[in-house]
C-alpha positions in Angstrom: 0.0 0.0 0.0 1.1 3.5 -0.7 1.2 6.2 2.0 -0.9 9.4 1.7 -3.1 10.7 -1.1 -2.6 9.1 -4.6 -3.6 12.1 -6.7 -1.0 14.1 -8.6 -0.6 17.8 -7.9 -1.2 20.2 -10.7 1.8 19.9 -13.1 2.1 23.1 -15.0 3.6 22.9 -18.5 7.2 24.1 -19.0 7.6 26.2 -22.1 10.0 24.4 -24.3 9.3 20.9 -23.1 6.9 18.4 -24.8 6.2 14.9 -23.7 4.8 11.9 -25.7 3.7 8.5 -24.4 3.1 5.2 -26.3 2.5 1.5 -25.6 5.2 -0.9 -26.8 4.3 -3.9 -24.8 7.8 -4.2 -23.5 6.6 -6.3 -20.6 2.9 -6.0 -20.4 0.6 -5.6 -23.5 -1.3 -2.4 -23.7 0.6 -0.6 -20.9 2.1 2.8 -21.6 5.8 2.1 -21.4 7.7 4.4 -23.7 8.0 8.1 -23.0 9.7 10.7 -25.2 10.6 14.1 -23.8 11.5 16.8 -26.3 13.5 19.9 -25.3 13.6 23.1 -27.2 16.7 23.9 -29.2 19.5 25.5 -27.1 18.1 24.0 -23.9 20.8 23.0 -21.3 20.8 19.7 -19.5 22.3 18.3 -16.4 22.4 14.8 -15.0 23.3 12.7 -12.0 23.6 8.9 -12.3 23.9 5.7 -10.3 27.3 4.9 -8.8 26.7 1.2 -9.1 29.6 -0.3 -10.9 27.2 -2.5 -13.0 25.5 0.6 -14.4 23.1 -0.1 -17.1 23.8 0.4 -20.8 21.4 3.4 -21.1 23.3 5.1 -18.3 26.6 4.7 -20.1 25.1 6.0 -23.3 23.3 9.0 -21.6 26.5 10.0 -19.8 28.4 9.9 -23.1 25.7 11.8 -25.1 25.2 14.4 -22.3 28.7 15.8 -23.1 28.5 15.3 -26.9 25.1 16.2 -28.3 22.7 19.1 -28.4 20.2 17.8 -25.7 17.0 17.4 -27.8 15.3 14.2 -26.6 15.1 12.0 -23.5 13.9 8.4 -24.3 12.5 6.3 -21.4 11.3 2.7 -21.5 9.9 0.7 -18.7 9.6 -3.1 -18.3 13.2 -3.8 -19.1 16.3 -2.2 -17.5 18.8 -3.1 -20.2 21.3 -3.8 -17.4 23.7 -6.7 -17.0 23.4 -7.1 -20.8 27.0 -6.5 -21.9 28.0 -5.3 -25.3 24.6 -6.3 -26.8 22.9 -4.0 -24.3 25.1 -1.1 -25.4 24.3 -1.8 -29.1 20.6 -2.0 -28.3 20.7 1.4 -26.5 22.5 3.0 -29.4 20.0 1.4 -31.8 17.1 3.0 -30.0 18.9 6.4 -30.0 19.6 6.1 -33.7 16.0 5.1 -34.6 14.5 8.0 -32.6 17.1 10.4 -34.1 16.0 9.4 -37.6 12.3 9.7 -36.7 12.8 13.2 -35.1 15.4 14.4 -37.6 18.2 15.0 -35.1 21.6 13.4 -34.4 22.0 10.2 -32.5 24.1 12.1 -29.8 21.1 14.4 -29.2 19.2 11.4 -27.7 19.6 10.3 -24.1 18.1 6.8 -23.3 16.8 5.6 -19.9 15.5 2.2 -19.0 13.9 0.7 -15.9 12.6 -2.8 -15.2 13.9 -6.3 -15.0 17.8 -6.7 -15.0 19.5 -9.1 -17.2 16.9 -9.5 -20.0 17.7 -8.3 -23.6 16.0 -5.1 -24.6 13.1 -5.7 -27.1 14.4 -3.1 -29.4 12.0 -3.7 -32.3 8.9 -3.2 -30.0 10.3 0.1 -28.7 11.3 1.5 -32.1 8.0 0.6 -33.6 6.1 3.0 -31.4 8.4 6.1 -31.9 6.0 7.5 -34.5 3.1 7.2 -32.0 5.2 8.8 -29.2 6.3 11.7 -31.4 2.7 12.3 -32.6 1.7 12.4 -29.0 4.1 15.1 -28.0 2.4 17.8 -26.0 3.5 20.3 -23.3 0.5 19.2 -21.1 1.5 15.5 -21.0 3.4 15.6 -17.7 0.8 13.4 -15.9 0.7 10.9 -18.8 4.5 10.7 -18.8 4.5 10.2 -15.0 2.3 7.1 -15.6 4.4 5.9 -18.5 7.7 5.6 -16.5 6.3 3.4 -13.7 7.3 -0.2 -12.9 6.4 -1.6 -9.5 5.1 1.8 -8.4 1.5 1.9 -7.3 0.9 5.5 -8.5 2.5 8.3 -10.5 4.7 10.9 -8.9 5.0 14.6 -9.8 5.7 18.0 -8.3 5.6 21.6 -9.5 6.5 25.0 -8.2 5.9 28.4 -9.8 7.2 31.7 -8.6 7.4 35.3 -9.8 10.5 37.3 -10.0 10.5 40.9 -11.3 7.2 40.2 -13.2 8.4 36.9 -14.8 6.8 33.6 -13.9 9.3 30.8 -13.6 8.1 27.2 -13.6 9.8 24.1 -12.3 7.9 20.8 -13.0 9.1 17.2 -12.5 8.2 13.6 -12.4 9.9 10.6 -10.8 9.5 6.8 -10.5 10.7 4.3 -8.0 9.5 2.2 -5.1 12.1 -0.5 -4.6 15.9 -0.9 -5.0 16.1 2.6 -3.6 19.3 3.7 -1.9 21.5 6.8 -2.3 24.4 7.1 -4.7 21.6 8.2 -6.8 18.8 7.4 -4.8 15.2 1.5 -9.2 14.6 5.5 -9.5 14.3 7.9 -12.3 13.7 11.7 -12.1 13.0 14.2 -14.8 12.7 17.9 -13.9 12.4 20.9 -16.2 12.4 24.7 -15.8 11.8 27.5 -18.3 14.6 29.6 -16.8 17.9 30.1 -18.8 20.8 28.5 -16.9 24.3 27.7 -18.1 25.2 24.0 -18.3 27.8 24.4 -15.6 25.5 26.2 -13.1 22.7 23.8 -13.9 24.9 20.8 -13.1 26.0 22.4 -9.8 22.4 23.1 -8.8 21.3 19.5 -9.6 24.1 17.9 -7.7 23.4 20.0 -4.6 19.7 19.4 -4.7 20.1 15.7 -5.4 22.5 15.3 -2.5 19.8 16.7 -0.1 16.8 14.9 -1.6 17.2 11.8 -3.8 20.5 10.9 -2.0 18.8 11.0 1.4 16.1 8.4 0.7 16.4 4.6 1.2 13.8 1.9 1.0 16.0 -1.2 1.2 19.6 -0.2 1.0 20.0 -1.5 -2.6 21.5 1.0 -5.2 20.0 0.4 -8.6 21.9 -0.1 -11.8 19.8 2.5 -13.6 19.3 5.4 -11.3 19.3 8.7 -13.2 18.0 12.2 -12.5 18.0 14.9 -15.3 17.4 18.6 -15.0 16.4 20.6 -18.1 16.5 24.4 -18.5 14.8 25.7 -21.7 15.4 29.4 -21.2 11.9 30.1 -22.7 10.7 32.3 -19.8 13.2 35.0 -20.4 14.6 34.8 -16.9 18.3 34.3 -16.8 19.7 32.6 -13.7 23.2 33.5 -12.5 24.9 33.4 -9.1 25.4 37.1 -9.3 21.6 37.7 -9.3 21.4 36.6 -5.6 17.7 37.2 -5.2 16.6 35.1 -8.2 19.3 32.5 -7.5 18.1 32.0 -3.9 14.4 31.8 -5.0 15.3 29.2 -7.7 17.4 27.0 -5.4 14.6 26.9 -2.8 12.0 26.0 -5.5 14.2 23.3 -7.0 14.9 21.8 -3.6 11.1 21.8 -2.9 10.3 20.0 -6.2 13.0 17.4 -5.8 12.2 16.8 -2.1 8.5 16.2 -3.0 9.6 13.8 -5.8 11.9 11.9 -3.6 9.5 11.7 -0.7 6.8 10.4 -3.1 9.2 7.5 -3.8 9.5 6.7 -0.1 5.8 7.0 0.4 5.3 4.5 -2.4 8.0 2.2 -1.2 7.3 -1.4 -1.9 4.9 -2.6 0.8 5.4 0.5 2.8 2.9 1.5 5.4 4.9 4.3 7.1 7.0 7.2 6.2 9.9 7.4 8.6 12.1 10.5 9.1 15.4 9.8 10.8 17.1 13.0 11.9 20.6 13.0 13.5 21.5 16.2 15.4 24.6 17.6 16.9 27.0 15.2 15.2 30.7 16.0 14.9 30.8 15.3 11.1 28.5 14.7 8.2 29.9 11.2 7.8 29.0 10.1 11.3 25.6 11.7 11.1 24.7 9.9 7.9 26.3 6.6 9.1 24.1 6.7 12.2 21.0 7.6 10.2 21.5 4.9 7.6 22.4 2.2 10.1 19.0 2.8 11.8 17.2 3.1 8.4 18.6 -0.1 7.1 18.1 -2.3 10.2 15.6 -5.0 9.4 14.8 -5.3 13.1 14.0 -1.6 13.3 12.0 -1.6 10.1 9.9 -4.7 11.1 9.2 -3.1 14.5 8.0 0.0 12.7 5.7 -2.1 10.6 4.3 -3.8 13.7 3.9 -0.5 15.5 6.1 -2.1 18.2 8.0 0.5 20.3 11.0 -1.8 20.6 13.4 1.0 21.5 16.2 -1.4 22.1 16.5 -2.1 18.4 17.1 1.6 17.7 19.6 1.8 20.5 21.5 -1.2 19.2 21.6 0.3 15.6 23.0 3.6 16.9 25.6 1.7 18.9 26.9 -0.2 15.9 27.0 2.8 13.5 30.7 3.1 13.9 30.7 6.5 15.6 34.2 6.8 17.1 34.3 7.3 20.9 30.6 7.6 21.2 29.6 8.7 24.7 26.5 6.8 25.5 25.6 9.0 28.5 25.6 12.1 26.3 23.1 11.1 23.6 19.3 11.1 23.5 16.9 9.2 21.2 13.3 10.3 20.6 10.2 9.0 18.9 8.7 12.3 17.8 8.9 14.3 21.0 8.9 11.2 23.3 12.4 10.7 24.8 13.1 6.9 24.8 16.8 6.9 25.6 19.1 9.2 27.8 21.9 8.7 30.2 22.9 5.4 28.6 19.5 3.7 29.0 15.7 4.0 28.9 14.5 7.5 29.7 12.9 7.8 33.1 9.9 9.6 31.6 9.3 7.0 28.9 6.2 4.8 28.9 5.3 2.0 26.6 2.0 3.6 25.9 3.6 6.8 24.6 6.0 4.9 22.4 3.2 2.7 21.0 1.1 5.8 20.2 4.0 7.3 18.0 4.8 4.0 16.4 1.2 3.6 15.3 1.3 6.8 13.2 1.7 6.8 9.5 4.5 9.4 9.7 7.2 8.8 12.4 10.2 10.8 13.4 13.2 9.1 15.0 15.5 11.8 16.3 19.0 11.0 17.5 20.9 13.7 19.4 24.6 12.8 19.6 25.7 16.0 21.4 29.1 15.9 19.7 29.0 18.9 17.4 26.9 21.1 15.1 26.1 18.9 12.1 22.5 17.8 11.4 21.4 15.4 8.7 18.1 13.9 7.7 17.3 10.6 6.0 13.9 9.3 4.9 12.9 5.6 4.9 10.0 3.1 5.4 9.0 0.2 7.4 9.5 -3.4 6.1 6.3 -5.3 5.6 5.1 -8.8 4.3 4.2 -7.1 1.0 7.8 -6.0 0.4 8.8 -9.7 0.3 5.8 -10.7 -1.8 6.4 -7.9 -4.4 10.1 -8.7 -4.8 9.6 -12.5 -4.8 7.0 -12.3 -7.6 8.7 -9.4 -9.5 9.8 -11.5 -12.5 6.8 -13.8 -12.7 
């Protein structure tokens, strides 16, 4: 089950971006599973990709084309990851790019491919290529919601976010979609994200903005600790609004950064809320750490603990599991008597053991909520970090056991 409302927010069109969707039957007949995103000429494009050494063929090709082409089309297929497919996978990714380039009258290097689905299966190239005319005929600036549907795999619902703001009389739009519900772990925290703005931004600045925003959003979510072979997040800037973003224009730069962070946080949290079998959204905040490394190590150790995650699913305030996870996070010279652990505002651990004020009833009440905060105060410094995760349910096992059948 997914957490929270299933309806998409209003996704305003981005001037200079059109999206087309088609059904190729890559895995399931009749399902929308091919998406084409067209960018206006002279758009700039930035990308962040998985750090998995077994990165998929489309990731290799997209990274190559990002630095070579003129950034005209993104091509996404679902149902097949084209990962773990060796040289044939690369040839298949190039073949899809070449065919779309011919159909759209652009160069092969102007196409960036993305795939998601089952790993290790050959890509059904002919099926995908055959629907390019339909996808191109379907191109429309208002098809963000349709594209959000077309990029799903085990997701239970589409995911999108949009922010508009006005600066000196100009309306600037940032709209994005994402997919993912399992095999989600940072180092691009399978997930895909596609975000676009009508502001004009140089390639270098766009890349810097994307990396910073991704590190605080997509790279702070985890469902199961598995980093996908296909994770990619792309940021498009068409320049069609007339607003030019530079670091020297501090007011606009700050407004844009805040809006981009909001869009990407909404997209990443939508992935967590739709985590495979998830019934709870869990925020893990580590405060007053000495370094970012120990803050994140502590947060992820708690987030990845099967014992903690199953206790969350059972609404069981088994605070000893959280305590044990914090203790094995590898924080050097951790002073147990100095730290506190909270469930929301309920203190469960202080002075090296259970808090005197803690009651099982108070803990149970928090653990029964759909949204839970686990706060760990290390009292070692000034660094704070936040990670988002889910519980671990019976459905997670069922979904992943049956995924290829």
